[in-house]
N, C-alpha and C positions, 0 to 999 in steps of 0.2 A: 436719578443719575448722580446727583451730588452726594447722596448718602452712600452709594456704591463706590464712588471715587474715594471718599474719605475713609469709610469703614473697611472696605475690602481690598483697596489698592494702596492708597497713600500711607495710612498709619501702619499697616503690616510691613510695607516696604521700608519705612523709616525704622521700625522696630527691629527688623532683620539687620538693617545696616548698622544700627546702634550696637548690636551684638558684635558685629565685625570690627567696628571702631574701638570698642572696649578691648577686644582681643589684640588689636593693633597696639593700643596704648600699653597693655600688659606686656606684650612681646618686646616693645621698645624698652620698657623699664628693666626687663630681665637682661636684655643685651647691654644696656648702659651699666648695670650693676656688675655684669660679667661678660665683657666683650670677647666672645669666642667665635670660631667659625660656625659651630653648631647653632649658637644663638643668633648669629647673623642670618643664617639660612632660614631659621624659624621666623625671624622678623620679616625677611623678604617675602616669605609665604603669606604671612598675615597682611602685609601691604598689598599683595596681589589680590587676595580674597576680598579685602575691603574695597579696593579700586574697582573690581568687577561689580561688587554690590552697589557702589556709588552710582553706577549707570542706571540703577532701578529707581533712584530718587532725584537725580539731578534735574529733571524737567519740572519738578514741583516747587517752583520758585515763587510761592505765594505766602502771605502771612509773615511769620517770624523769619522764614528763610530769605524772603525778599528784604526784610528790615536789616538783617545782619550780613547781607551780601554773601550768603551761604555758598552758592555755586562758584562765585569768583574766588572766594577764599579757599575753597577746596580743590579747584581744578583750573587755575589760570596757567596756561602753558603757551609758549615755552617758559620754563622757570628762569629767573634771573640769577645766573651763576655769580655774577659780580656782586649782587646784593647778599647772596648767601655767604660768599667769601668775606664780605665786609662784616656781616653779623658775627662770623667766627672770629675775625681779627679783633673787632671791637668788643666782643662779648656782650653785645647789647642788641635787642630787637623788640619792637612793639608790633605784634601781629594784628592789632586792631586798626593800625594806620593803613589807608588805601594804598600807600606807596609800597607796602609789604605784601600786597595780595599776590603778586607774581613771584614771591619767594617763600611761599608756604604751601600747605596742602599736599596732595598726592604728587604733583610734579616736583616739589622740593624734595620729598622723600625719594622719588625716582633718582634724583641726582645724588643724594646723600647715601643711598643704598647700592647704587650701581654705577654712578658716574665718577667716583673718586679714584678709581683704578680699573685696570683691565681684568683683574681677578679678585675673588673674595679675600684672598690673602693680602693683596695690596690695599684693598678697601679697609680691611681690619686694622691696618697700620695707622690709619687716620684716627682711630678710636683707642689706640693703645700706646704707640710709640711717638706719634706726632707731637710737636711742641704745643699744639693747640688741641690735643686730644680731649681734654675736659670741655673745652668750648664746643667741639663737634658733638660731644655727647649731650651737652645741655641743649643745643639747638635741635638735635634729633628728638629729644624728649619733648621739647616745647612744641614742635610741629605736630607730633602725634597727639599730645594732650589737647592742643587746640582743635584738631579735627574732631576728637571725641566730645569735647566740651560744647562746641558749636552744634554738633548733632544732638546732644542731650537737650539743648535749648529748643531746637525745632520739635523734638519728640514731646517735650513737656508742653509746648504750645498746642500741638495737635491733640494730645490726650487731655487737654484742659478745655477751657471755654471756647477756644478758637474753632474746634470741630463743629459745635452747634451753630456758631455764627456763620460759618462757611456753608453749612447745609441749608440753613434757613434763609440765606441771602439769595432769593430767587429773582431778584430784580433784573429786568431786561434793560440794563444800562452798563456803562463802562465800569461801574463799581460793583456790579453783580458778580457772583461767584462763577457763573458759567462764562460770562464775557471775559473775566480776568484769566480763568483757567484755560480757556480756548486760545487766547492770545499768548499765554505762557507756553502752551503746547506747541503752537506754530513757531514761536520765536525759538524755542529750544531746537525744534526739528531743523529749521533752516539755518540758524546761526551756530549752534553748538555741534549738532550732528553733521548736517550737510557741509557747511563751510569749515567749521573748526577741525573736524576729524578727517575730512577728505579734501575739500576744495582749496583751502589755504595752503596746505603742504604740497598739493598737486600743482599749484601755480595758477589757479583759476583767476585770482584777484591780483596777480603780479606778473611781471614780465617773464619770470623764470620760476621753476619749482622751488619750494622752500622745505626741503626734507628736514631741516633743523627745527621745523615747527610741528612735527608729528607728535601725537599724544604718546606718552611713555617713551621719550626720546632715548633714554639710557637703557631701558629694558624694552627695546623697540620690537621684540618678537611677540609682544602682546597687543600691539596696536590694532590688529584685525579683530582680536577677541573683544576688545573694548568697543569697537565699532558695531560688531554683531550684537553685543549685549544691548547697546543703545537702540539699534533698530528694533530688536525684539520688544524692548520696553515701550517704545512709542506705538508700535503696532498693537500690543496688548492693551495699552491705555485707550487707544482709539476704539477698540472693540469692547471695552469695559470688563476685560477678563480679570478675575480675582488674582491677587498676587501669588496665591498658592497654586495657580494654574489649573485648578480643578473645576472652576465654574465660570461661565460666561455671563457676567452681569450686564447692567445697562450702561452704554457708553455712547460716544458720538455715532457709531454705526446705527444703533437703535433710533437715535434722534433723527438722523438723516432718513432712515427707512420710514419712520413715522410721518415725516414731511413729504414722503414720496419724491425724494430728490433724484432726478434723472439727468444724465448727461449723455448726449449722443445715442439715446435709446437704451442706455444701461444704467442700472442703479449706481449712484455715485459711491455708495459705501463699498460696492463690489469693485469698482475701479480703483479706489484707494487701497483696498486690501491686496488687489492684484499687483499694484505698483510697489507696495511694501515688499511683497514676495519677490518681485523682479529685482529690486534693489538689493535684497538680501542675497539672492543667488549670485548676482554680479560681485558683491562684496566677498563672497566665499571663494571666488577665483583669485583673490589677491594673495600675495605673499604675507605670511604672518608678520613679517618685518616691513613696515611701510617705507622705511628709509631705503631698503634694498629694492622694493617694488618701484619706487620713484626713480631710482638710479638705473634700473635695468629695463623697465618698460612702464613709463608713466602713463601710457595710453590707457591701461587698465584702471588706473586711478581716475582718469578723466571719464571713462565709461561709467564707473561706479557713481561718480558725481552726477552725471547726466540722468541716471536712473533715479537717484535721490531727488534731483531737481524736478523731475516730472511730477512727483507727488506734491511739491511746493505749490504748483498750479492747482492741483485738485483740492488741497486743504486750505490754502491761503486765499484762493479766489472763489472756487466753486462752493466749498463748504461754508466759508464765511457768508457768501451771498445767501445760501440756503438757510443759514441760521440767523440772518439779519444782524450780524456782528461786525463792527468796524475794527480795523487794525489800530492798536493803541500805542504802537512804538514806531520810532523813526526808522525808515528803511532806505538805505542809499547804496546798496550794492548792485543795483541794476537788474534784479531778477523779476 
């Protein structure tokens, strides 16, 4: 199972994502060198392609990714507009500082590519005629370069000695690869996917909805697409499906079936897959723009959250019990 995870899912996913981040970096440089409407649109397309591809690797927060705060640096949202504006004004930023994590990555590019104006012509002005045009271009380049450089670090680690140490670490302990990856899988599902993409903006954890906290706030008509890509990634990983989608390898499903894990007379793996499908179908009913969905009919967001939540019980309680794995992170959101 560990070999399948590493060789057929994680490394291919990061390799593909690295191609997308390289294209993003190149498109940014082309735009900075020649800020035209055509080059802006090309850069926006590269950002979208990379952001969707990021959903394939975001849950793999182990090894080098964990060490460099990879997920937080690439996708902490909502982005801090005040910090970005300060970076532009002062022409200075250190992306390695934790204080900058919410002002870099894809959410920062979301603001810099879509949030500066109502139209691309207005946005283009910030990179051409604005008094701080050079600073905006420098920051834009810095954000894209950081995304790609961090991704290269992770890829280099996985294609180096870390792969073998990950696969051979079969210890049944908190430091074993299965324990760590299982906890990262569950943490990603409940915190990044269930809560981050749906629950928090829908107001599950607050008195009122927080539409300003949706993923891709400024290009918000892709929020649903990002959510669906994330659901697909977690379901595929649960089933051990190869990244290329052509082969079903060994994953949690096979492990649970091997242990003959039953809940209420049904195979636990079947219940989990059914719930993934139910959550996906409910998510497909949402508006492409989550800001509009929350404003017009937030009940559908809440219904989607509820379907996602049902799988938290299956994977965080039932699956962990079956695998004899303990939760290794602090959980205080009452689920």
